[in-house]
matplotlib code that plots the C-alpha trace (Angstrom):
import matplotlib.pyplot as plt

x = [-95.5, -95.7, -96.0, -96.0, -92.5, -90.7, -87.4, -83.9, -80.6, -77.6, -74.1, -71.9, -69.0, -68.2, -71.2, -71.7, -69.7, -66.9, -65.3, -65.1, -66.6, -68.9, -69.7, -71.0, -72.4, -74.5, -75.6, -77.3, -78.6, -80.0, -81.8, -83.0, -84.7, -86.6, -89.7, -89.8, -88.0, -87.6, -83.5, -81.4, -77.1, -74.9, -71.2, -68.4, -68.2, -66.7, -63.0, -62.1, -58.7, -57.8, -58.8, -61.9, -63.2, -63.7, -67.2, -67.2, -64.9, -67.5, -69.5, -69.4, -72.4, -73.9, -77.4, -78.4, -80.9, -79.4, -82.2, -84.6, -82.1, -81.4, -77.8, -76.0, -72.7, -69.6, -66.7, -63.6, -59.9, -57.8, -55.6, -52.6, -53.2, -49.8, -49.7, -51.6, -51.7, -53.6, -56.0, -57.0, -57.5, -60.0, -61.7, -62.4, -63.8, -66.3, -67.0, -67.9, -69.6, -71.9, -72.5, -73.8, -75.7, -77.8, -79.6, -80.1, -82.1, -85.5, -86.9, -85.7, -86.9, -84.0, -80.5, -77.8, -74.3, -71.2, -67.7, -66.2, -64.2, -62.7, -64.5, -66.0, -68.6, -69.9, -70.2, -71.9, -74.7, -75.1, -74.9, -77.8, -79.8, -79.8, -80.3, -83.2, -84.8, -84.7, -83.6, -80.0, -78.6, -74.6, -73.3, -69.7, -67.8, -64.5, -63.7, -61.4, -59.1, -58.8, -58.0, -55.4, -53.7, -53.4, -51.4, -49.5, -50.9, -50.7, -49.0, -50.0, -51.9, -53.7, -55.1, -56.1, -57.9, -59.7, -60.7, -61.8, -64.1, -65.5, -66.8, -68.0, -69.9, -71.3, -72.5, -74.0, -76.0, -77.2, -80.5, -79.0, -75.4, -75.2, -72.0, -70.9, -69.3, -70.3, -66.3, -67.3, -70.2, -68.0, -65.7, -68.6, -69.5, -65.5, -65.7, -68.1, -66.8, -70.5, -72.1, -74.7, -73.4, -75.6, -78.3, -76.7, -77.1, -75.3, -75.8, -73.2, -72.5, -73.2, -72.5, -75.1, -75.0, -77.0, -74.1, -71.0, -71.4, -69.5, -68.5, -66.5, -62.9, -63.3, -65.8, -65.0, -64.5, -62.8, -60.3, -60.1, -59.1, -56.6, -55.3, -55.2, -52.8, -50.7, -52.5, -52.8, -52.3, -50.8, -52.1, -53.6, -53.3, -55.4, -55.7, -58.7, -59.4, -57.6, -54.0, -54.1, -52.3, -55.0, -53.8, -49.8, -49.0, -46.1, -44.4, -46.8, -44.9, -41.4, -43.7, -44.3, -40.8, -39.8, -42.2, -40.4, -38.9, -42.5, -43.5, -46.5, -47.7, -48.9, -49.4, -52.3, -53.0, -56.4, -57.1, -55.2, -54.1, -51.6, -48.8, -49.6, -46.3, -44.3, -45.8, -44.8, -41.3, -40.6, -41.6, -39.2, -36.3, -36.4, -37.4, -40.4, -41.8, -44.7, -46.4, -48.5, -50.6, -54.0, -56.2, -59.5, -62.3, -65.6, -68.2, -69.8, -66.4, -65.7, -67.3, -64.9, -61.8, -62.9, -63.6, -60.0, -58.2, -57.7, -57.8, -58.2, -56.3, -58.6, -56.3, -56.0, -53.2, -52.7, -55.0, -57.7, -59.9, -63.0, -62.4, -63.2, -64.1, -63.0, -65.7, -63.9, -64.5, -67.9, -67.1, -64.9, -67.6, -69.9, -67.6, -67.1, -63.5, -61.4, -59.8, -56.4, -57.1, -54.8, -57.2, -57.3, -58.8, -62.5, -62.6, -65.9, -64.1, -62.6, -65.4, -67.1, -64.2, -64.3, -67.9, -68.6, -65.1, -64.1, -60.4, -57.1, -56.5, -53.5, -52.7, -51.3, -47.8, -47.5, -45.7, -44.5, -47.9, -49.1, -46.0, -47.4, -50.8, -49.8, -48.0, -51.1, -53.0, -50.3, -49.7, -53.6, -54.9, -57.5, -58.2, -62.0, -61.2, -60.4, -63.6, -65.9, -64.3, -65.4, -68.9, -69.6, -68.7, -71.2, -73.9, -73.1, -73.5, -77.2, -78.3, -77.1, -75.0, -77.5, -78.3, -82.0, -81.3, -79.2, -81.2, -84.5, -82.6, -81.9, -85.3, -86.5, -84.0, -84.3, -88.2, -88.2, -86.4]
y = [-81.9, -84.0, -81.5, -84.6, -85.2, -85.3, -82.7, -84.3, -82.4, -84.2, -82.9, -84.1, -82.1, -83.2, -83.3, -83.6, -82.6, -83.3, -86.9, -88.2, -91.4, -90.5, -87.5, -89.5, -92.1, -89.5, -87.7, -91.0, -91.5, -88.3, -88.3, -91.9, -90.8, -87.7, -89.3, -89.9, -86.9, -83.4, -82.8, -80.1, -80.9, -78.8, -79.2, -77.4, -75.7, -78.0, -78.6, -82.4, -81.5, -78.7, -76.0, -73.6, -72.0, -68.4, -68.4, -69.8, -67.3, -64.3, -65.0, -67.2, -69.6, -70.4, -71.7, -74.3, -76.9, -79.9, -82.8, -81.7, -81.7, -78.4, -77.7, -75.1, -74.9, -73.3, -71.4, -73.0, -72.0, -74.1, -76.5, -79.1, -82.7, -83.1, -79.9, -80.9, -77.2, -76.5, -79.4, -78.8, -75.1, -76.4, -78.6, -76.2, -73.8, -76.3, -77.6, -73.9, -72.8, -75.8, -75.0, -71.5, -73.1, -75.0, -71.9, -71.3, -74.2, -74.3, -77.0, -80.2, -83.9, -85.9, -84.9, -87.4, -87.0, -89.2, -89.8, -87.2, -85.0, -87.7, -86.8, -83.6, -85.2, -86.8, -83.8, -81.8, -84.4, -84.4, -80.0, -80.5, -82.9, -80.3, -77.6, -78.6, -81.2, -83.8, -87.5, -88.2, -90.8, -91.3, -93.1, -94.2, -94.7, -94.8, -95.2, -92.7, -92.3, -96.0, -95.1, -92.3, -95.0, -97.9, -95.8, -93.9, -90.5, -89.5, -90.9, -88.4, -90.4, -87.3, -86.4, -90.0, -90.4, -87.2, -88.6, -91.6, -89.8, -87.4, -90.1, -92.3, -89.1, -89.1, -92.4, -92.3, -89.4, -90.9, -92.5, -94.7, -95.7, -96.9, -98.7, -99.9, -103.4, -106.6, -106.1, -102.6, -103.3, -105.5, -102.4, -100.3, -103.1, -103.5, -100.0, -100.1, -103.4, -105.0, -102.8, -100.2, -100.2, -97.5, -98.9, -99.7, -101.6, -102.5, -101.7, -102.1, -99.2, -99.5, -98.6, -97.1, -100.5, -98.9, -96.0, -98.7, -102.1, -104.4, -103.0, -105.2, -104.4, -103.0, -100.0, -97.0, -95.1, -97.6, -97.8, -93.8, -93.8, -96.6, -94.5, -91.1, -92.7, -94.9, -98.3, -100.1, -103.6, -103.8, -105.9, -103.2, -103.4, -100.6, -98.9, -96.4, -94.2, -92.1, -92.0, -91.9, -93.2, -95.9, -98.4, -99.1, -97.9, -96.8, -100.5, -101.7, -99.9, -102.0, -105.1, -103.2, -102.9, -106.6, -106.2, -103.3, -105.2, -106.5, -104.3, -105.9, -105.0, -101.4, -100.7, -97.7, -95.5, -93.4, -90.8, -88.3, -88.1, -87.0, -89.5, -89.2, -87.2, -89.8, -92.4, -90.2, -89.7, -93.2, -94.5, -91.7, -92.4, -96.1, -95.1, -97.7, -97.0, -99.2, -97.1, -94.4, -92.0, -90.3, -87.9, -88.5, -89.1, -87.5, -89.7, -90.0, -91.4, -93.6, -96.5, -96.5, -96.3, -99.3, -101.1, -100.3, -102.1, -106.2, -106.7, -104.2, -103.8, -103.5, -102.9, -101.4, -101.1, -103.4, -102.3, -101.0, -104.3, -103.0, -99.4, -99.0, -100.5, -99.6, -98.1, -99.0, -102.6, -101.9, -100.2, -103.0, -105.5, -103.2, -103.1, -107.4, -107.2, -109.5, -108.3, -108.3, -108.0, -107.3, -107.0, -108.5, -111.8, -110.7, -107.4, -106.6, -106.2, -109.6, -111.4, -110.2, -111.4, -114.6, -115.2, -114.4, -115.8, -112.8, -112.6, -113.4, -112.0, -112.1, -110.2, -106.6, -106.9, -110.2, -108.8, -112.3, -113.1, -110.0, -110.7, -114.3, -113.1, -110.4, -112.8, -115.5, -112.5, -112.0, -115.6, -116.1, -112.8, -113.1, -116.7, -118.2, -118.2, -114.5, -113.6, -115.9, -113.8, -110.8, -112.3, -113.3, -110.3, -108.4, -111.1, -110.5, -106.8, -107.1, -109.6, -107.9, -104.7, -103.0, -99.0, -99.6, -102.2, -100.2, -97.2, -99.0, -100.1, -96.3, -94.9, -97.8, -97.3, -93.6, -93.4, -96.1, -93.5]
z = [-83.1, -80.1, -76.9, -74.7, -75.3, -72.2, -71.9, -72.0, -71.7, -72.9, -71.9, -75.0, -74.8, -78.6, -81.2, -84.8, -87.0, -84.8, -85.6, -82.3, -81.9, -78.9, -80.7, -83.9, -81.1, -79.1, -82.4, -83.6, -80.3, -79.8, -83.1, -82.6, -79.5, -80.9, -81.1, -77.6, -75.9, -76.8, -76.7, -76.3, -76.5, -74.7, -76.3, -77.3, -80.6, -83.3, -82.3, -81.7, -83.8, -81.5, -84.0, -83.9, -86.9, -87.3, -87.5, -84.1, -82.5, -82.4, -79.1, -76.2, -76.8, -80.3, -80.7, -83.7, -84.6, -86.5, -87.9, -84.6, -82.1, -80.3, -79.6, -77.5, -78.4, -76.0, -77.5, -76.2, -76.6, -79.5, -77.9, -79.0, -78.4, -77.2, -74.8, -71.3, -70.2, -73.4, -73.4, -69.6, -70.5, -73.1, -70.9, -68.4, -70.5, -71.9, -68.1, -66.6, -69.9, -70.0, -65.9, -67.2, -70.3, -67.9, -67.2, -70.7, -71.4, -69.6, -67.6, -68.0, -67.1, -67.8, -67.7, -69.6, -69.5, -70.8, -68.8, -71.1, -70.3, -67.5, -64.1, -65.2, -67.5, -64.5, -62.3, -64.9, -65.1, -61.2, -61.6, -64.3, -62.0, -59.1, -61.1, -62.9, -60.3, -62.9, -63.2, -64.1, -66.3, -66.3, -69.3, -68.5, -72.0, -69.9, -66.2, -64.6, -63.0, -63.8, -67.5, -66.3, -64.1, -66.7, -69.0, -66.2, -67.5, -64.0, -61.1, -58.2, -55.5, -54.3, -57.6, -58.5, -55.3, -55.5, -59.0, -57.9, -54.9, -57.4, -60.0, -57.5, -56.2, -59.8, -59.6, -56.1, -57.3, -60.9, -60.8, -63.5, -64.9, -68.2, -69.1, -72.3, -71.5, -69.6, -67.9, -67.1, -65.0, -63.1, -62.6, -61.0, -58.9, -57.8, -57.1, -54.5, -53.1, -53.9, -51.7, -52.4, -55.8, -58.2, -60.1, -63.3, -66.6, -69.6, -73.0, -76.0, -78.2, -81.8, -85.6, -88.0, -90.1, -92.9, -93.4, -92.6, -94.8, -96.7, -100.3, -103.2, -103.5, -106.8, -105.9, -107.7, -104.2, -102.5, -105.4, -105.2, -101.6, -102.4, -105.2, -103.6, -100.8, -102.6, -101.3, -104.5, -105.1, -101.2, -98.4, -96.3, -92.3, -91.1, -87.8, -88.0, -84.9, -82.4, -82.4, -78.3, -75.2, -74.6, -77.5, -77.0, -80.3, -79.6, -79.1, -81.6, -84.5, -83.0, -84.1, -87.3, -88.0, -88.5, -91.6, -93.0, -96.0, -97.0, -100.1, -100.5, -97.0, -95.8, -92.3, -92.7, -89.6, -90.1, -87.6, -85.6, -81.6, -78.9, -80.0, -83.7, -83.9, -82.0, -84.3, -87.6, -85.9, -85.6, -89.2, -90.2, -88.1, -89.2, -92.7, -92.8, -96.2, -96.0, -93.3, -93.9, -92.3, -93.1, -91.9, -90.4, -92.9, -92.8, -91.5, -95.2, -96.5, -93.6, -95.2, -98.1, -95.9, -94.0, -96.7, -98.0, -95.3, -95.4, -91.8, -88.8, -85.7, -82.7, -79.8, -76.1, -73.9, -70.8, -67.9, -70.1, -69.6, -67.5, -68.2, -71.9, -75.0, -78.3, -80.6, -83.7, -83.1, -84.5, -87.6, -88.6, -88.2, -90.2, -92.8, -93.0, -92.1, -89.9, -86.8, -85.4, -81.8, -79.2, -76.3, -72.7, -72.1, -70.2, -71.7, -74.0, -77.4, -76.7, -75.8, -78.9, -81.2, -79.7, -79.5, -83.5, -84.1, -86.5, -85.9, -83.9, -80.6, -77.9, -74.9, -74.7, -74.3, -76.2, -79.1, -80.4, -81.0, -82.6, -85.0, -85.4, -86.0, -88.7, -90.5, -90.5, -91.9, -94.6, -95.6, -96.1, -97.5, -99.5, -98.3, -97.6, -93.9, -93.8, -96.0, -93.7, -90.5, -92.0, -93.0, -89.4, -88.1, -90.3, -89.3, -85.3, -85.5, -87.2, -84.9, -81.7, -82.0, -84.9, -84.2, -83.4, -80.9, -78.7, -78.8, -78.0, -74.7, -74.1, -74.1, -72.1, -69.3, -69.4, -69.2, -66.6, -64.1]

ax = plt.figure().add_subplot(projection="3d")
ax.plot(x, y, z, "-o")
ax.set_aspect("equal")
plt.show()
């Protein structure tokens, strides 16, 4: 083993085997940088769905190693995604547990944290920098309180101002801020009114194009997925990811309802999240027989579920531009599928879709345009035009959004500090 590798501490919140998109990205990033850094992860025990398995309830901290990455896991209480109080208790348990775990990992040269949990992720990084006298890299996956404000999760002006002060504090005390969208770089600059803007760089998120790739429609495992969930002989419009607050899914269900008579079409939602119960309730109240909900798929099975879709939603609520980039975009492109986008002009995901010409896109809230685009995809199902959208998406991803491309950029930016 190369003893000259610099030591890097990553505060991850969620990490493999949790199915959170940031957890998967951080696993690939950590394992991809092992040839340069000796890496330790501080994260929660597997609990993204809210449940904690019995083997992780016996003590406060668990040490393990996965594929060469050292991991310190923190026991947290179980929670319900629809219950604010239980979520806050869970998050605070991670935050304070991670502060203590910082003293358990020895000397570090670099500290890296992401913007999750909101605000606290950045503060953990500052804490780690001070305690370890290390260089600090702050990776902003979602801007808060901007995200909180966009969906009205909190309207308490004092709380929102406090959140903004704390996150700007984290940005100021970082040695490098990494954002994941061009629009997010603009948000960072505007936060500081263009003055004393923290040292920052934009690096796209990614998907492992060797794990997610196009498969023929008659692939045995793709067919098995369709059979298992009653999707055979249907045109499948799929949403795959977090069923959370930031995607305007409750309003989009009203558009889906307009296609309830189409027995040849099925709307498939793969995943879980805080508004899942509301979506299911709407489906049941309106007797929407062509809407189905499917649990999260294991990372190893994701290639089959993504390939089962004929077209995929990539959506954000209004106000999310410059705040967050839906990581599901990369999986759709890797699988070579056309995209039904509901995204603001100038947002990173929309810029990519338009640059690569890989789908139809409209503004959040323009539900007549959403309906029109759904109808176009249904009417042109199996057409050369749709197939070419998917092909172009895969090609663009390989050229510009492949895993190795972004990981090389991360190594360069961290080492440059």
